[in-house]
MARKOL-495937 format. One record per residue (C-alpha): x, y, z; residue number from 1; residue in one letter. Coordinates in steps of 0.5 Angstrom, whole numbers. Layout:
BEGIN
<sedo east="X" north="Y" up="Z" resi="NUM" resn="A"/>
...
//
This chain:
BEGIN
<sedo east="285" north="110" up="-453" resi="1" resn="X"/>
<sedo east="285" north="103" up="-455" resi="2" resn="X"/>
<sedo east="278" north="101" up="-456" resi="3" resn="X"/>
<sedo east="275" north="96" up="-451" resi="4" resn="X"/>
<sedo east="268" north="94" up="-454" resi="5" resn="X"/>
<sedo east="266" north="95" up="-461" resi="6" resn="X"/>
<sedo east="259" north="95" up="-464" resi="7" resn="X"/>
<sedo east="259" north="95" up="-472" resi="8" resn="X"/>
<sedo east="255" north="98" up="-477" resi="9" resn="X"/>
<sedo east="255" north="98" up="-485" resi="10" resn="X"/>
<sedo east="255" north="105" up="-488" resi="11" resn="X"/>
<sedo east="250" north="106" up="-494" resi="12" resn="X"/>
<sedo east="251" north="114" up="-495" resi="13" resn="X"/>
<sedo east="254" north="114" up="-502" resi="14" resn="X"/>
<sedo east="256" north="121" up="-502" resi="15" resn="X"/>
<sedo east="263" north="122" up="-498" resi="16" resn="X"/>
<sedo east="263" north="128" up="-493" resi="17" resn="X"/>
<sedo east="270" north="132" up="-493" resi="18" resn="X"/>
<sedo east="274" north="133" up="-486" resi="19" resn="X"/>
<sedo east="273" north="140" up="-486" resi="20" resn="X"/>
<sedo east="265" north="140" up="-487" resi="21" resn="X"/>
<sedo east="265" north="134" up="-482" resi="22" resn="X"/>
<sedo east="269" north="139" up="-477" resi="23" resn="X"/>
<sedo east="264" north="144" up="-478" resi="24" resn="X"/>
<sedo east="258" north="139" up="-477" resi="25" resn="X"/>
<sedo east="260" north="137" up="-470" resi="26" resn="X"/>
<sedo east="262" north="144" up="-468" resi="27" resn="X"/>
<sedo east="255" north="145" up="-468" resi="28" resn="X"/>
<sedo east="253" north="140" up="-463" resi="29" resn="X"/>
<sedo east="259" north="141" up="-459" resi="30" resn="X"/>
<sedo east="259" north="138" up="-452" resi="31" resn="X"/>
<sedo east="256" north="143" up="-446" resi="32" resn="X"/>
<sedo east="255" north="141" up="-439" resi="33" resn="X"/>
<sedo east="248" north="138" up="-437" resi="34" resn="X"/>
<sedo east="244" north="144" up="-434" resi="35" resn="X"/>
<sedo east="240" north="143" up="-428" resi="36" resn="X"/>
<sedo east="234" north="141" up="-431" resi="37" resn="X"/>
<sedo east="236" north="136" up="-436" resi="38" resn="X"/>
<sedo east="237" north="129" up="-434" resi="39" resn="X"/>
<sedo east="242" north="128" up="-440" resi="40" resn="X"/>
<sedo east="246" north="131" up="-445" resi="41" resn="X"/>
<sedo east="251" north="128" up="-451" resi="42" resn="X"/>
<sedo east="256" north="133" up="-455" resi="43" resn="X"/>
<sedo east="262" north="132" up="-459" resi="44" resn="X"/>
<sedo east="269" north="133" up="-455" resi="45" resn="X"/>
<sedo east="276" north="133" up="-458" resi="46" resn="X"/>
<sedo east="279" north="126" up="-458" resi="47" resn="X"/>
<sedo east="285" north="129" up="-455" resi="48" resn="X"/>
<sedo east="282" north="132" up="-450" resi="49" resn="X"/>
<sedo east="284" north="139" up="-447" resi="50" resn="X"/>
<sedo east="291" north="138" up="-451" resi="51" resn="X"/>
<sedo east="287" north="137" up="-458" resi="52" resn="X"/>
<sedo east="285" north="142" up="-463" resi="53" resn="X"/>
<sedo east="280" north="138" up="-467" resi="54" resn="X"/>
<sedo east="274" north="134" up="-466" resi="55" resn="X"/>
<sedo east="275" north="129" up="-472" resi="56" resn="X"/>
<sedo east="282" north="126" up="-474" resi="57" resn="X"/>
<sedo east="283" north="122" up="-480" resi="58" resn="X"/>
<sedo east="289" north="118" up="-482" resi="59" resn="X"/>
<sedo east="289" north="114" up="-488" resi="60" resn="X"/>
<sedo east="282" north="114" up="-489" resi="61" resn="X"/>
<sedo east="280" north="112" up="-482" resi="62" resn="X"/>
<sedo east="277" north="118" up="-478" resi="63" resn="X"/>
<sedo east="276" north="118" up="-470" resi="64" resn="X"/>
<sedo east="270" north="122" up="-467" resi="65" resn="X"/>
<sedo east="269" north="122" up="-459" resi="66" resn="X"/>
<sedo east="263" north="124" up="-455" resi="67" resn="X"/>
<sedo east="261" north="126" up="-448" resi="68" resn="X"/>
<sedo east="255" north="123" up="-445" resi="69" resn="X"/>
<sedo east="253" north="126" up="-438" resi="70" resn="X"/>
<sedo east="247" north="124" up="-434" resi="71" resn="X"/>
<sedo east="244" north="126" up="-427" resi="72" resn="X"/>
<sedo east="244" north="120" up="-423" resi="73" resn="X"/>
<sedo east="237" north="121" up="-419" resi="74" resn="X"/>
<sedo east="235" north="114" up="-417" resi="75" resn="X"/>
<sedo east="228" north="112" up="-418" resi="76" resn="X"/>
<sedo east="227" north="109" up="-411" resi="77" resn="X"/>
<sedo east="229" north="116" up="-408" resi="78" resn="X"/>
<sedo east="223" north="119" up="-413" resi="79" resn="X"/>
<sedo east="218" north="114" up="-411" resi="80" resn="X"/>
<sedo east="219" north="114" up="-404" resi="81" resn="X"/>
<sedo east="219" north="122" up="-404" resi="82" resn="X"/>
<sedo east="212" north="121" up="-408" resi="83" resn="X"/>
<sedo east="209" north="116" up="-403" resi="84" resn="X"/>
<sedo east="211" north="121" up="-397" resi="85" resn="X"/>
<sedo east="208" north="127" up="-400" resi="86" resn="X"/>
<sedo east="202" north="123" up="-403" resi="87" resn="X"/>
<sedo east="200" north="120" up="-396" resi="88" resn="X"/>
<sedo east="200" north="127" up="-393" resi="89" resn="X"/>
<sedo east="195" north="130" up="-398" resi="90" resn="X"/>
<sedo east="191" north="124" up="-398" resi="91" resn="X"/>
<sedo east="191" north="124" up="-390" resi="92" resn="X"/>
<sedo east="189" north="132" up="-391" resi="93" resn="X"/>
<sedo east="184" north="131" up="-397" resi="94" resn="X"/>
<sedo east="181" north="124" up="-394" resi="95" resn="X"/>
<sedo east="181" north="120" up="-400" resi="96" resn="X"/>
<sedo east="186" north="117" up="-405" resi="97" resn="X"/>
<sedo east="190" north="122" up="-410" resi="98" resn="X"/>
<sedo east="188" north="121" up="-417" resi="99" resn="X"/>
<sedo east="193" north="118" up="-422" resi="100" resn="X"/>
<sedo east="194" north="125" up="-426" resi="101" resn="X"/>
<sedo east="195" north="128" up="-419" resi="102" resn="X"/>
<sedo east="200" north="123" up="-417" resi="103" resn="X"/>
<sedo east="204" north="124" up="-424" resi="104" resn="X"/>
<sedo east="204" north="131" up="-423" resi="105" resn="X"/>
<sedo east="207" north="130" up="-416" resi="106" resn="X"/>
<sedo east="212" north="126" up="-419" resi="107" resn="X"/>
<sedo east="214" north="131" up="-424" resi="108" resn="X"/>
<sedo east="215" north="136" up="-419" resi="109" resn="X"/>
<sedo east="219" north="132" up="-415" resi="110" resn="X"/>
<sedo east="224" north="130" up="-420" resi="111" resn="X"/>
<sedo east="224" north="138" up="-422" resi="112" resn="X"/>
<sedo east="226" north="139" up="-415" resi="113" resn="X"/>
<sedo east="231" north="134" up="-414" resi="114" resn="X"/>
<sedo east="234" north="134" up="-421" resi="115" resn="X"/>
<sedo east="239" north="140" up="-420" resi="116" resn="X"/>
<sedo east="242" north="137" up="-414" resi="117" resn="X"/>
<sedo east="243" north="130" up="-417" resi="118" resn="X"/>
<sedo east="250" north="128" up="-418" resi="119" resn="X"/>
<sedo east="253" north="127" up="-425" resi="120" resn="X"/>
<sedo east="256" north="122" up="-429" resi="121" resn="X"/>
<sedo east="260" north="122" up="-435" resi="122" resn="X"/>
<sedo east="262" north="117" up="-440" resi="123" resn="X"/>
<sedo east="266" north="118" up="-447" resi="124" resn="X"/>
<sedo east="264" north="114" up="-453" resi="125" resn="X"/>
<sedo east="269" north="114" up="-459" resi="126" resn="X"/>
<sedo east="267" north="113" up="-466" resi="127" resn="X"/>
<sedo east="271" north="109" up="-471" resi="128" resn="X"/>
<sedo east="269" north="111" up="-478" resi="129" resn="X"/>
<sedo east="273" north="107" up="-484" resi="130" resn="X"/>
<sedo east="271" north="111" up="-490" resi="131" resn="X"/>
<sedo east="274" north="107" up="-495" resi="132" resn="X"/>
<sedo east="270" north="101" up="-493" resi="133" resn="X"/>
<sedo east="264" north="104" up="-491" resi="134" resn="X"/>
<sedo east="264" north="101" up="-484" resi="135" resn="X"/>
<sedo east="263" north="105" up="-477" resi="136" resn="X"/>
<sedo east="265" north="102" up="-470" resi="137" resn="X"/>
<sedo east="262" north="105" up="-464" resi="138" resn="X"/>
<sedo east="267" north="104" up="-457" resi="139" resn="X"/>
<sedo east="262" north="102" up="-452" resi="140" resn="X"/>
<sedo east="259" north="97" up="-448" resi="141" resn="X"/>
<sedo east="252" north="98" up="-449" resi="142" resn="X"/>
<sedo east="248" north="97" up="-456" resi="143" resn="X"/>
<sedo east="243" north="103" up="-453" resi="144" resn="X"/>
<sedo east="249" north="107" up="-452" resi="145" resn="X"/>
<sedo east="252" north="106" up="-459" resi="146" resn="X"/>
<sedo east="245" north="108" up="-462" resi="147" resn="X"/>
<sedo east="245" north="114" up="-458" resi="148" resn="X"/>
<sedo east="252" north="116" up="-461" resi="149" resn="X"/>
<sedo east="249" north="114" up="-468" resi="150" resn="X"/>
<sedo east="243" north="119" up="-467" resi="151" resn="X"/>
<sedo east="248" north="124" up="-465" resi="152" resn="X"/>
<sedo east="252" north="123" up="-471" resi="153" resn="X"/>
<sedo east="246" north="123" up="-475" resi="154" resn="X"/>
<sedo east="243" north="129" up="-472" resi="155" resn="X"/>
<sedo east="250" north="133" up="-473" resi="156" resn="X"/>
<sedo east="250" north="131" up="-481" resi="157" resn="X"/>
<sedo east="243" north="131" up="-482" resi="158" resn="X"/>
<sedo east="243" north="124" up="-485" resi="159" resn="X"/>
<sedo east="246" north="118" up="-483" resi="160" resn="X"/>
<sedo east="244" north="111" up="-487" resi="161" resn="X"/>
<sedo east="247" north="105" up="-483" resi="162" resn="X"/>
<sedo east="245" north="98" up="-481" resi="163" resn="X"/>
<sedo east="248" north="93" up="-476" resi="164" resn="X"/>
<sedo east="253" north="89" up="-480" resi="165" resn="X"/>
<sedo east="250" north="83" up="-482" resi="166" resn="X"/>
<sedo east="253" north="76" up="-484" resi="167" resn="X"/>
<sedo east="251" north="70" up="-488" resi="168" resn="X"/>
<sedo east="252" north="65" up="-483" resi="169" resn="X"/>
<sedo east="249" north="66" up="-476" resi="170" resn="X"/>
<sedo east="255" north="67" up="-471" resi="171" resn="X"/>
<sedo east="252" north="62" up="-466" resi="172" resn="X"/>
<sedo east="252" north="57" up="-471" resi="173" resn="X"/>
<sedo east="259" north="58" up="-473" resi="174" resn="X"/>
<sedo east="262" north="59" up="-466" resi="175" resn="X"/>
<sedo east="259" north="52" up="-464" resi="176" resn="X"/>
<sedo east="262" north="49" up="-470" resi="177" resn="X"/>
<sedo east="269" north="52" up="-468" resi="178" resn="X"/>
<sedo east="268" north="49" up="-461" resi="179" resn="X"/>
<sedo east="265" north="42" up="-464" resi="180" resn="X"/>
<sedo east="270" north="41" up="-469" resi="181" resn="X"/>
<sedo east="278" north="43" up="-469" resi="182" resn="X"/>
<sedo east="278" north="42" up="-477" resi="183" resn="X"/>
<sedo east="273" north="47" up="-478" resi="184" resn="X"/>
<sedo east="277" north="53" up="-475" resi="185" resn="X"/>
<sedo east="279" north="58" up="-480" resi="186" resn="X"/>
<sedo east="287" north="59" up="-481" resi="187" resn="X"/>
<sedo east="290" north="64" up="-476" resi="188" resn="X"/>
<sedo east="284" north="63" up="-471" resi="189" resn="X"/>
<sedo east="285" north="60" up="-464" resi="190" resn="X"/>
<sedo east="280" north="59" up="-458" resi="191" resn="X"/>
<sedo east="281" north="63" up="-452" resi="192" resn="X"/>
<sedo east="278" north="61" up="-445" resi="193" resn="X"/>
<sedo east="271" north="64" up="-444" resi="194" resn="X"/>
<sedo east="265" north="61" up="-447" resi="195" resn="X"/>
<sedo east="257" north="62" up="-446" resi="196" resn="X"/>
<sedo east="253" north="57" up="-449" resi="197" resn="X"/>
<sedo east="245" north="57" up="-449" resi="198" resn="X"/>
<sedo east="240" north="52" up="-450" resi="199" resn="X"/>
<sedo east="237" north="52" up="-457" resi="200" resn="X"/>
<sedo east="230" north="53" up="-454" resi="201" resn="X"/>
<sedo east="231" north="58" up="-449" resi="202" resn="X"/>
<sedo east="228" north="53" up="-444" resi="203" resn="X"/>
<sedo east="235" north="51" up="-440" resi="204" resn="X"/>
<sedo east="238" north="57" up="-438" resi="205" resn="X"/>
<sedo east="245" north="59" up="-440" resi="206" resn="X"/>
<sedo east="252" north="55" up="-439" resi="207" resn="X"/>
<sedo east="258" north="60" up="-438" resi="208" resn="X"/>
<sedo east="265" north="58" up="-436" resi="209" resn="X"/>
<sedo east="272" north="62" up="-436" resi="210" resn="X"/>
<sedo east="279" north="60" up="-435" resi="211" resn="X"/>
<sedo east="278" north="53" up="-438" resi="212" resn="X"/>
<sedo east="280" north="49" up="-444" resi="213" resn="X"/>
<sedo east="275" north="50" up="-449" resi="214" resn="X"/>
<sedo east="277" north="43" up="-453" resi="215" resn="X"/>
<sedo east="276" north="39" up="-446" resi="216" resn="X"/>
<sedo east="271" north="34" up="-445" resi="217" resn="X"/>
<sedo east="267" north="39" up="-440" resi="218" resn="X"/>
<sedo east="265" north="44" up="-446" resi="219" resn="X"/>
<sedo east="264" north="38" up="-451" resi="220" resn="X"/>
<sedo east="259" north="35" up="-446" resi="221" resn="X"/>
<sedo east="255" north="41" up="-446" resi="222" resn="X"/>
<sedo east="255" north="42" up="-453" resi="223" resn="X"/>
<sedo east="252" north="35" up="-454" resi="224" resn="X"/>
<sedo east="246" north="37" up="-450" resi="225" resn="X"/>
<sedo east="244" north="41" up="-456" resi="226" resn="X"/>
<sedo east="247" north="48" up="-454" resi="227" resn="X"/>
<sedo east="249" north="53" up="-458" resi="228" resn="X"/>
<sedo east="255" north="58" up="-457" resi="229" resn="X"/>
<sedo east="253" north="65" up="-456" resi="230" resn="X"/>
<sedo east="259" north="68" up="-454" resi="231" resn="X"/>
<sedo east="266" north="66" up="-455" resi="232" resn="X"/>
<sedo east="273" north="68" up="-453" resi="233" resn="X"/>
<sedo east="278" north="68" up="-459" resi="234" resn="X"/>
<sedo east="285" north="70" up="-461" resi="235" resn="X"/>
<sedo east="287" north="72" up="-467" resi="236" resn="X"/>
<sedo east="294" north="71" up="-470" resi="237" resn="X"/>
<sedo east="298" north="75" up="-464" resi="238" resn="X"/>
<sedo east="294" north="81" up="-466" resi="239" resn="X"/>
<sedo east="289" north="81" up="-461" resi="240" resn="X"/>
<sedo east="284" north="77" up="-457" resi="241" resn="X"/>
<sedo east="276" north="79" up="-456" resi="242" resn="X"/>
<sedo east="270" north="76" up="-454" resi="243" resn="X"/>
<sedo east="265" north="75" up="-460" resi="244" resn="X"/>
<sedo east="258" north="75" up="-459" resi="245" resn="X"/>
<sedo east="252" north="72" up="-463" resi="246" resn="X"/>
<sedo east="250" north="79" up="-465" resi="247" resn="X"/>
<sedo east="257" north="81" up="-468" resi="248" resn="X"/>
<sedo east="259" north="85" up="-462" resi="249" resn="X"/>
<sedo east="266" north="85" up="-460" resi="250" resn="X"/>
<sedo east="268" north="85" up="-453" resi="251" resn="X"/>
<sedo east="273" north="85" up="-448" resi="252" resn="X"/>
<sedo east="278" north="87" up="-454" resi="253" resn="X"/>
<sedo east="286" north="86" up="-452" resi="254" resn="X"/>
<sedo east="291" north="88" up="-457" resi="255" resn="X"/>
<sedo east="297" north="84" up="-457" resi="256" resn="X"/>
<sedo east="303" north="86" up="-453" resi="257" resn="X"/>
<sedo east="308" north="87" up="-459" resi="258" resn="X"/>
<sedo east="303" north="92" up="-462" resi="259" resn="X"/>
<sedo east="303" north="96" up="-456" resi="260" resn="X"/>
<sedo east="310" north="96" up="-456" resi="261" resn="X"/>
<sedo east="310" north="98" up="-463" resi="262" resn="X"/>
<sedo east="306" north="104" up="-461" resi="263" resn="X"/>
<sedo east="310" north="106" up="-455" resi="264" resn="X"/>
<sedo east="316" north="106" up="-459" resi="265" resn="X"/>
<sedo east="314" north="111" up="-465" resi="266" resn="X"/>
<sedo east="317" north="118" up="-464" resi="267" resn="X"/>
<sedo east="311" north="123" up="-462" resi="268" resn="X"/>
<sedo east="316" north="128" up="-459" resi="269" resn="X"/>
<sedo east="311" north="128" up="-452" resi="270" resn="X"/>
<sedo east="305" north="131" up="-457" resi="271" resn="X"/>
<sedo east="299" north="128" up="-454" resi="272" resn="X"/>
<sedo east="295" north="129" up="-461" resi="273" resn="X"/>
<sedo east="301" north="125" up="-464" resi="274" resn="X"/>
<sedo east="301" north="120" up="-459" resi="275" resn="X"/>
<sedo east="293" north="119" up="-460" resi="276" resn="X"/>
<sedo east="294" north="119" up="-468" resi="277" resn="X"/>
<sedo east="299" north="114" up="-468" resi="278" resn="X"/>
<sedo east="296" north="109" up="-463" resi="279" resn="X"/>
<sedo east="289" north="110" up="-467" resi="280" resn="X"/>
<sedo east="292" north="109" up="-474" resi="281" resn="X"/>
<sedo east="296" north="102" up="-471" resi="282" resn="X"/>
<sedo east="289" north="100" up="-468" resi="283" resn="X"/>
<sedo east="285" north="102" up="-474" resi="284" resn="X"/>
<sedo east="289" north="98" up="-478" resi="285" resn="X"/>
<sedo east="289" north="91" up="-474" resi="286" resn="X"/>
<sedo east="281" north="92" up="-473" resi="287" resn="X"/>
<sedo east="280" north="93" up="-480" resi="288" resn="X"/>
<sedo east="284" north="87" up="-482" resi="289" resn="X"/>
<sedo east="280" north="83" up="-477" resi="290" resn="X"/>
<sedo east="273" north="85" up="-479" resi="291" resn="X"/>
<sedo east="275" north="83" up="-486" resi="292" resn="X"/>
<sedo east="277" north="76" up="-484" resi="293" resn="X"/>
<sedo east="271" north="75" up="-479" resi="294" resn="X"/>
<sedo east="266" north="77" up="-485" resi="295" resn="X"/>
<sedo east="270" north="72" up="-489" resi="296" resn="X"/>
<sedo east="270" north="67" up="-484" resi="297" resn="X"/>
<sedo east="262" north="68" up="-483" resi="298" resn="X"/>
<sedo east="260" north="67" up="-490" resi="299" resn="X"/>
<sedo east="261" north="74" up="-493" resi="300" resn="X"/>
<sedo east="257" north="80" up="-491" resi="301" resn="X"/>
<sedo east="249" north="79" up="-492" resi="302" resn="X"/>
<sedo east="245" north="84" up="-496" resi="303" resn="X"/>
<sedo east="243" north="89" up="-490" resi="304" resn="X"/>
<sedo east="236" north="91" up="-488" resi="305" resn="X"/>
<sedo east="233" north="98" up="-491" resi="306" resn="X"/>
<sedo east="237" north="103" up="-488" resi="307" resn="X"/>
<sedo east="233" north="109" up="-485" resi="308" resn="X"/>
<sedo east="236" north="116" up="-485" resi="309" resn="X"/>
//
């Protein structure tokens, strides 16, 4: 269950919700399979899967929630081809172009007919809720998917005041400085072997590199042209490696072998739920410590924009 990506949010709700109340709120929006007439559906599922009994786990102030997103796969090109074929038949029979309103109605009819036969795709999205620090992280690759997950949590709780985590120093500026000057790098931070550099004016495309020495002449030469880092691979004190994005998204998370070994050596009596909670507790401890470090490295947390419920 080790996270791969993380979108970070600051929680502004001041009234904590008890775990029992949270369970009850999630139960009302538990997952059910998408119906033949639906394009997608989201709902809460047990993080431990069929072996679990809980919709929410809490260990030392860290909560773990999981939702399932299921959607029907109906390619736009398939709908478009069918609409064009049917529209052509009607135009030939009626001797004139099909009005826009009728073409739209035809499209809706095609979607309604094809949707029940479409394949479904499911995606699990995990939410880490650090109740002590007022921080929420969503484990998914897309910001849009993270916002969908928060919308479901907001709907379940009735209100959820969150804003994307913000810092005082632009991440792109700090990452660029770390590349340009070794002395500027915080203690315990090492660079990985991936980088993405963008032209400051957005006129000259994006320069990407993998598997290279980020302190080498090639990177320094590109930086000298005025580009700034938009993504940068980092290694942190033998705890984890990741790619930091300029919007503070953490991607390609990989936890250190020593941490994974520690997790595997914990006594869980082959209990899937206990294994899940053990891994989650170790992971959450590392992530919360790193995020505090990262905020400090980037000048501290900025005053957030006004949250919406």
